[in-house]
PATORSE-353046 format. One record per residue: residue in one letter; x, y, z of N, C-alpha, C in turn. Coordinates in pm, whole numbers, plus 50000, padded with zeros to 5 digits. Layout:
N
A | X | Y | Z | X | Y | Z | X | Y | Z
...
***
This chain:
105
M | 52047 | 23658 | 92340 | 52162 | 23681 | 92407 | 52156 | 23705 | 92549
I | 52282 | 23618 | 92564 | 52286 | 23644 | 92753 | 52376 | 23795 | 92735
A | 52286 | 23940 | 92823 | 52370 | 24000 | 92904 | 52559 | 23997 | 92947
K | 52611 | 24027 | 92909 | 52727 | 24086 | 92993 | 52755 | 24173 | 93103
T | 52717 | 24141 | 93232 | 52743 | 24257 | 93322 | 52790 | 24199 | 93375
P | 52846 | 24319 | 93436 | 52953 | 24343 | 93558 | 52919 | 24261 | 93736
R | 53027 | 24265 | 93791 | 53014 | 24228 | 93890 | 52918 | 24226 | 93992
P | 52812 | 24220 | 94066 | 52760 | 24234 | 94186 | 52747 | 24374 | 94250
P | 52713 | 24448 | 94312 | 52561 | 24473 | 94239 | 52538 | 24536 | 94186
Y | 52428 | 24562 | 94080 | 52332 | 24631 | 93966 | 52244 | 24578 | 94018
Y | 52171 | 24644 | 93911 | 51998 | 24660 | 93921 | 51939 | 24614 | 93809
A | 51806 | 24537 | 93798 | 51788 | 24469 | 93637 | 51572 | 24511 | 93675
V | 51613 | 24578 | 93567 | 51426 | 24547 | 93552 | 51398 | 24497 | 93431
I | 51296 | 24429 | 93546 | 51167 | 24346 | 93423 | 51060 | 24378 | 93353
F | 51046 | 24372 | 93301 | 50898 | 24440 | 93218 | 50887 | 24290 | 93180
T | 50723 | 24280 | 93177 | 50651 | 24151 | 93108 | 50537 | 24228 | 93071
S | 50476 | 24162 | 92935 | 50415 | 24232 | 92879 | 50257 | 24138 | 92861
L | 50163 | 24179 | 92817 | 50060 | 24102 | 92724 | 50064 | 24187 | 92603
R | 50074 | 24119 | 92464 | 50064 | 24207 | 92401 | 49897 | 24178 | 92294
T | 49799 | 24301 | 92261 | 49735 | 24295 | 92267 | 49727 | 24253 | 92090
D | 49580 | 24197 | 91996 | 49597 | 24140 | 91819 | 49642 | 24250 | 91748
V | 49618 | 24398 | 91807 | 49666 | 24465 | 91694 | 49809 | 24445 | 91656
E | 49786 | 24391 | 91471 | 49885 | 24413 | 91391 | 49960 | 24597 | 91390
D | 50128 | 24550 | 91433 | 50141 | 24706 | 91413 | 50313 | 24680 | 91361
S | 50311 | 24775 | 91255 | 50435 | 24713 | 91222 | 50576 | 24821 | 91343
S | 50516 | 24931 | 91370 | 50597 | 25000 | 91449 | 50634 | 24987 | 91608
Y | 50566 | 24884 | 91632 | 50577 | 24809 | 91756 | 50714 | 24751 | 91707
H | 50820 | 24696 | 91609 | 50934 | 24635 | 91623 | 50960 | 24735 | 91606
E | 50984 | 24817 | 91508 | 51092 | 24952 | 91449 | 51108 | 25066 | 91617
T | 51019 | 25035 | 91694 | 51021 | 25125 | 91875 | 51075 | 25040 | 91928
A | 51087 | 24916 | 91953 | 51131 | 24828 | 92069 | 51285 | 24833 | 91982
E | 51305 | 24842 | 91836 | 51472 | 24870 | 91812 | 51563 | 24954 | 91847
R | 51455 | 25105 | 91814 | 51483 | 25227 | 91836 | 51503 | 25267 | 92022
M | 51416 | 25178 | 92106 | 51429 | 25224 | 92276 | 51576 | 25154 | 92285
L | 51632 | 25048 | 92240 | 51719 | 24925 | 92267 | 51828 | 25012 | 92194
E | 51884 | 25096 | 92080 | 51923 | 25166 | 92077 | 51963 | 25256 | 92144
L | 51855 | 25367 | 92179 | 51831 | 25478 | 92315 | 51926 | 25431 | 92429
A | 51891 | 25293 | 92499 | 51932 | 25280 | 92646 | 52037 | 25191 | 92601
Q | 52122 | 25187 | 92508 | 52285 | 25199 | 92496 | 52311 | 25301 | 92490
E | 52276 | 25388 | 92511 | 52356 | 25542 | 92460 | 52343 | 25589 | 92646
Q | 52266 | 25523 | 92673 | 52257 | 25599 | 92824 | 52303 | 25537 | 92891
Q | 52382 | 25693 | 93033 | 52540 | 25618 | 93149 | 52437 | 25557 | 93197
G | 52498 | 25410 | 93252 | 52443 | 25349 | 93402 | 52412 | 25197 | 93311
F | 52409 | 25233 | 93183 | 52322 | 25074 | 93073 | 52408 | 24954 | 93116
L | 52391 | 24856 | 93094 | 52443 | 24743 | 93143 | 52423 | 24635 | 92990
G | 52346 | 24663 | 92964 | 52259 | 24444 | 92883 | 52129 | 24478 | 92839
M | 52097 | 24421 | 92784 | 51896 | 24349 | 92817 | 51898 | 24202 | 92739
E | 51821 | 24212 | 92779 | 51807 | 24014 | 92736 | 51626 | 24048 | 92745
S | 51511 | 23942 | 92618 | 51412 | 23989 | 92603 | 51434 | 23894 | 92508
A | 51273 | 23788 | 92574 | 51161 | 23676 | 92538 | 51109 | 23675 | 92479
R | 50994 | 23634 | 92369 | 50828 | 23639 | 92394 | 50815 | 23506 | 92322
E | 50704 | 23493 | 92351 | 50638 | 23433 | 92296 | 50440 | 23367 | 92302
E | 50482 | 23397 | 92198 | 50300 | 23416 | 92151 | 50284 | 23577 | 92238
C | 50190 | 23554 | 92304 | 50182 | 23736 | 92352 | 50235 | 23763 | 92451
V | 50313 | 23703 | 92519 | 50310 | 23704 | 92624 | 50503 | 23717 | 92637
G | 50536 | 23859 | 92658 | 50719 | 23867 | 92618 | 50749 | 23913 | 92836
I | 50901 | 23937 | 92760 | 51019 | 23916 | 92900 | 51100 | 24004 | 92879
T | 51101 | 24183 | 92949 | 51218 | 24179 | 92914 | 51345 | 24246 | 93011
V | 51462 | 24253 | 93066 | 51513 | 24238 | 93160 | 51591 | 24354 | 93112
S | 51641 | 24449 | 93156 | 51780 | 24545 | 93174 | 51867 | 24586 | 93236
Y | 51905 | 24532 | 93215 | 52021 | 24604 | 93325 | 52087 | 24769 | 93340
W | 52097 | 24779 | 93506 | 52141 | 24916 | 93488 | 52265 | 24929 | 93640
E | 52324 | 24988 | 93622 | 52517 | 25004 | 93704 | 52345 | 25102 | 93834
S | 52259 | 25175 | 93884 | 52200 | 25239 | 93946 | 52043 | 25260 | 93934
L | 52006 | 25293 | 94049 | 51855 | 25360 | 94041 | 51810 | 25479 | 93979
D | 51923 | 25568 | 93941 | 51914 | 25700 | 93938 | 51950 | 25625 | 93804
A | 52018 | 25593 | 93712 | 52016 | 25549 | 93561 | 51931 | 25515 | 93498
I | 51823 | 25454 | 93604 | 51714 | 25362 | 93584 | 51583 | 25480 | 93623
K | 51610 | 25599 | 93664 | 51514 | 25692 | 93719 | 51514 | 25802 | 93545
I | 51657 | 25818 | 93530 | 51586 | 25892 | 93371 | 51571 | 25800 | 93251
W | 51685 | 25693 | 93258 | 51578 | 25661 | 93094 | 51448 | 25620 | 93149
K | 51399 | 25602 | 93235 | 51237 | 25597 | 93240 | 51171 | 25782 | 93204
G | 51251 | 25836 | 93217 | 51197 | 25981 | 93195 | 51242 | 26063 | 93061
H | 51343 | 25992 | 93000 | 51335 | 26043 | 92870 | 51244 | 26018 | 92783
A | 51286 | 26146 | 92694 | 51175 | 26193 | 92597 | 51082 | 26077 | 92487
E | 51193 | 26029 | 92404 | 51121 | 25917 | 92322 | 51069 | 25784 | 92430
H | 51132 | 25758 | 92504 | 51082 | 25636 | 92565 | 50945 | 25660 | 92630
L | 50874 | 25773 | 92643 | 50769 | 25806 | 92751 | 50691 | 25820 | 92652
V | 50693 | 25858 | 92507 | 50644 | 25811 | 92384 | 50600 | 25680 | 92393
A | 50639 | 25611 | 92402 | 50708 | 25461 | 92342 | 50600 | 25421 | 92476
Q | 50615 | 25441 | 92574 | 50555 | 25410 | 92680 | 50387 | 25457 | 92709
E | 50365 | 25560 | 92641 | 50234 | 25641 | 92606 | 50158 | 25533 | 92522
K | 50205 | 25440 | 92430 | 50181 | 25349 | 92290 | 50163 | 25261 | 92347
G | 50251 | 25169 | 92442 | 50260 | 25055 | 92456 | 50121 | 25092 | 92539
K | 50064 | 25147 | 92636 | 49954 | 25147 | 92678 | 49826 | 25174 | 92618
S | 49853 | 25265 | 92478 | 49724 | 25283 | 92450 | 49696 | 25218 | 92313
V | 49817 | 25133 | 92304 | 49790 | 25043 | 92184 | 49832 | 24911 | 92175
W | 49969 | 24868 | 92199 | 50076 | 24775 | 92185 | 50016 | 24642 | 92357
Y | 49981 | 24723 | 92450 | 49981 | 24652 | 92540 | 49847 | 24620 | 92595
T | 49792 | 24453 | 92657 | 49690 | 24446 | 92729 | 49703 | 24497 | 92871
A | 49826 | 24402 | 92913 | 49854 | 24445 | 93041 | 50021 | 24475 | 93106
F | 50097 | 24506 | 93157 | 50213 | 24533 | 93170 | 50243 | 24524 | 93335
K | 50368 | 24478 | 93337 | 50384 | 24507 | 93490 | 50578 | 24515 | 93488
T | 50599 | 24601 | 93556 | 50775 | 24642 | 93557 | 50860 | 24629 | 93715
R | 50939 | 24549 | 93722 | 50975 | 24503 | 93837 | 51146 | 24541 | 93828
I | 51160 | 24632 | 93930 | 51330 | 24683 | 93972 | 51371 | 24620 | 94103
S | 51471 | 24525 | 94080 | 51511 | 24411 | 94143 | 51664 | 24489 | 94149
R | 51736 | 24471 | 94284 | 51891 | 24491 | 94295 | 51921 | 24391 | 94304
V | 52045 | 24255 | 94184 | 52111 | 24169 | 94180 | 52255 | 24187 | 94248
E | 52220 | 24090 | 94389 | 52311 | 24072 | 94481 | 52421 | 23950 | 94390
R | 52376 | 23901 | 94307 | 52481 | 23791 | 94293 | 52441 | 23708 | 94121
D | 52511 | 23668 | 94091 | 52519 | 23627 | 93974 | 52583 | 23533 | 93989
Y | 52592 | 23431 | 93876 | 52700 | 23333 | 93805 | 52671 | 23256 | 93690
E | 52741 | 23211 | 93631 | 52727 | 23161 | 93512 | 52793 | 23066 | 93516
F | 52773 | 22936 | 93365 | 52806 | 22838 | 93275 | 52868 | 22891 | 93123
***
């Protein structure tokens, strides 16, 4: 799905990851839980995600840098981040951008 976002400006957190070969059913459960928690966070606007083989890109949209900072420090999110580093990912990169303009079809 394409996230329904408000008129800019707002922020995008772009998370690009490379998965390990480890088969771990908790990965998908945790991803679903993180979406549920993010949706409860003040300032969360939406999310888009795609994965092809081992490469994944998830973009979440936020009202402010403060909202992003609060989400990054959420207790359950911190646990998921650590498991990502130790089990699920061989590498990842997070980028935070300010969306100045958007348009759609």
